[in-house]
N, C-alpha and C positions, 0 to 999 in steps of 0.2 A: 452538477454535484458529483463529487468523486475525487479520486486521487489524481493530482495533476503532475506530480514528480515523485520519484522514489529512488533510493539508492541503499545499498547494503554494504557494510564493512565489517571485517572480522578483526578483533583485537585479541591477540593470543595471550594467554596466561602462562601456559606451558605447552608442550607438544600434544597434550591430550585434552586441553580445556581452553575455552575462549569465550569472549563476549561477542554476541552478534548484535550489531546496531543497525536498526532500520529507520531511515529518515524519509519523511514524505510530506508534501503539501497536500492538504485536503480541503477542497472548496466547501465542504459541509461542516467544517469545524467552527469553533467559537469565533465571534467577531474579533478581528485584529490578529488572529492566530497566524503566525508566520511559518512555523515549522513544527512538525510532530516528530518525536523521537521515541522509539520503542527499543528496549534492551532485553535480550534473553541471555541466559548463561547456558552454554553448551559444553558437554563433557563426553569423552569416549571412555567406556569401561568394558571389561570382559563380559561376554554374553553368558547368561545362565543356560543350562541344558535345555530348558523349556523354550527359551528364546531361540536357541540354536536350531532345534528341531522345527519350530514354526517358520523360521526364515528359510531353512532348506526346502521345506514344502512350498513356500511362496515363490522362491527363486526357481524351483523346478517347474512350477505352473507357468511362470513368466517365460522361461526358456521354451516350453512346449508351445505357448501362444505365439511367440516370435518366430519359431521355426515353422509353424503352420502358415503364418503370414508370408514368409519367404517362399514357401512352396506354392502358395497361391499366386505370388508375383511371377514365379518362373513359368506359369502357364500363359503369361502374356508374352507377345512378341515385342521385345524391347529394342529391336534394331532400328536404327535411323533410316527413314525412307530415302529412296534414291531420288533426291530432288533434281539432280543433274539430268537424269533421263526424262523425268516428268517435264522439266522446263524445256528440254529439247523437243519433246513431243508437242508441247504447246506452240513453240516457235515454228515447227515444221508444218503446222496445219493452217489453213486459210481462215481468217476471221469470218465469223458469221456462219460457218459450216457446222453441221452436227459434230464432226470429228474434233473441231477446235473447241467447242463448248464442252464436249466430253473430256478432253484433255485438261481444260481449265478446272473442271469439277474434280478430277482426280488429284490435281495439284493442290487445290484448296483443302480437300479431304486429308491429303498427306500432311499439310501444315497443322490441321486440327489434331491429327493422330500424333504428330511429333510433340505438340504441346502436352498432350495427355501422357505420352511415353516419358517425357522429361520429368513430370510430376511423379510417375511411378518409380523412375530411377532414383530420384531424391529420396522417396519413401524407402526404397530398398536399401540405400546407403545408410539411412538413419536406423533402420531395423537391424542391419548387420552390426552397426556400432553398439546399439543397445544390447544385442545378443552377446557380443564379445565382452562388454562390461559386466553383464549378468553372470556369465560363465566364470569370469575372474572373481567376482564376489562370492559365488558358490564355492569355488575352490578354497578361498580363504576361510569361509565359514566351516567347511568340512574339515579343514586342517586345524581349526581352532585358533587361528590367528586374527580373525575378524573381530572388530570391536563394535559395540552398540552405542549409537549416539543418543544421549538424553538431552532434553531441552527444557529449561524452566524459565517462564516469563517472569521478569523482575519488576519492570515498571514501564509506564508510558507517560510522556510529558509533552505539553504544548508550550511553545515559546511564543509570546505575544508581541505584537507590534514590531519594533525593530530589534528586539532582544536577540533574535535568532542570528543576526549578523555577527555579534560579538560573543554570545554566551553558549552556543551549542557545543563547540569543540572543547572549551574549558570544562563545561559541565560533564561531558562524556569522559574526559580524562580524569577528572576528580572522582567521578563515580567508580571508575575502574580501579584507580590506584589508591584511593583513600577509603579504607574499610569503615571508619566511623561515619563518614558522609554517606557511604553506600547504605549502611544500616539505617541511618536516619531517613534517607530517601525512600527505602523500601517500606519502612514502617510509617511513612507519611508525616514525619516530624521535622524534616529539613525545612529551612525557611521558604524555599521555593514551593514546597508542597502547600504551605499555608497560603501563600500568595495565589497560587493556581486555584486552590479550593475556594477561597473567598471571592476571587474575581469571577470564576465561572458561575458561582451562585448568583452573583450580582448580574452577570450577563444574561442568565436565564430569566431573571425578573424583568430586566429591560426588554428582552426580546418578547416576552409575553405581553408586556405593556404596549409596545409599539405594534405588535401584531393585531391589536384591536383597531388600529387606525386604517382607514381606507387607503388602498394602493401601496401600503408599506411592503406587502409581500409580492408586488408585481403590478403590471398594468397591461392593457390591451395595446398592441402595436398600432400606432396611428392616433392614439388618444393623447394629445400633447399636454393637456391639463393634468391628466393622471400621471404622465411621465414626469412632469415638473414636480408634482407632489411626492412621487416615489423618490426622486433624487434628493429632495429637500429632507424627507424623513430619514432616508438612508444616511445622509450626511450628519444629521442630528444624532442619530443612533451611534454612528462611529465615533463622533466627538465625545459623546457621553461615556462610551465604553473605554475610550482611551483615558479620559479623565478619571474614571473609576480605577482603572488599572494603575495609573501613576499614583493615585492616592493610596491604594492598598500597598504598593511597594514601599512607599515612603513611611507608612504608619503600621507596617506589619507587626512589629514588636509590641506596639501599643494594643493593637487589635487582639493578638494572640494571648496577651497577658490578662485580658478582660475575662473574669470568671464566666460571663454569659457566653463567651465563645466556646468554652469547654462544654458547657451545658447543651449548647446548640449542636455540638459535634456528637454528644452522647445520644441525642434525639435524632441525629442524622437529618437535621433540618436547620439550615442557616438563614432561611428566608427573613425571619423577623430580626435576627442579629444584623444582617446586611442592610436591611431597610433603616434600622435605627443608627447604626454606627458607621455606615459607609455612604449609602445613597443620600442621606439627609445632610451630609457634610461636604459634598463636592461642589456646592455653589450653584446647583440648578434645581432648587426646590420646586419650581413650578411644574417640572416634568413628573414629579413623584407624589404629588398631592393625592392621587387616587390609587396608588400602588397598594 
C-alpha cells in the first residue's frame, strides 16, 4: 500500500503565479482508480515586515548550523589514502608472514576509510551548496526583493478505470483555463464531482460488504483453496465496481436531478440513495440483498 508513481508539473499563469499539479498512483485508493490528481494554486507576493524579520532570523539560524557542520567536517582528514604505496607494501611481503597480513589489514582499512571519506566529501559539497543558497536568499530578503510563496490547495480528483488514459490532461487544461469549470470543480458541482462522489459512496458499500466474506482481504501463502476464493471474490468485486462506475457515468444527470440526492448530500450520507438508485439497478441484485 502506498504511492507507486508520482510526478509534478507547473503550469504558469504569469511570472508570479502558477498551478502546481501533482499526479500519482496510489495502491490504497478506491477500486479501479487509475490516477490521482491534486492541484494547488501558488503565488509570489511581497513579504510583510513581520514575515521579513522572521525569515531573516530563520535564515541566520540555518547559516549558523550549516557553518558549524562545515567546521566539524574540516576536523576530518578528507585526503585520499595512498593506495599505491599500500598495494606495493602488500606485494613486497611474502604471503603467510605477519608482515604480509599486517599490510593487507592496512589496505583493507584504507578502503573502508576511503568509503567513509567519500561520503563526508559528498556531504560537505551538499552543505556548501545549501549554505550558498541560504546566503543568497538572506541577501534578497534583507534588500527587500525576496517574495513570499503562498500555496492554496484547490482540489484532488481520482480517475477511475481507463479514464486516466484520455481524461487527465484535458481535465487539467480545462481546470486551469476555464474559470467557470474551475469554480464548479472547486465547489463540487461539476459533473465529474457528482460521478466521483456517487461512485466512491457505492465503492465503500461494496467494500464493506465483501470484507465480511472469508479470504476477501487476503489469504495465507500455501492455502490454495483460500487463494482461489480470494481471486474469485476480488474479480467479482472489480467487475461490480466497474459496472457501478459505468452506470453512474451514464445516468449522472438523472441521479443528480433526483431530489433525494440533494437531501442525501445535505445529510452527508449517500448510503441509502446509492443502495436504492444505483446498486439495485446494475443487474446484480443477488450481491446486494443483505446490504
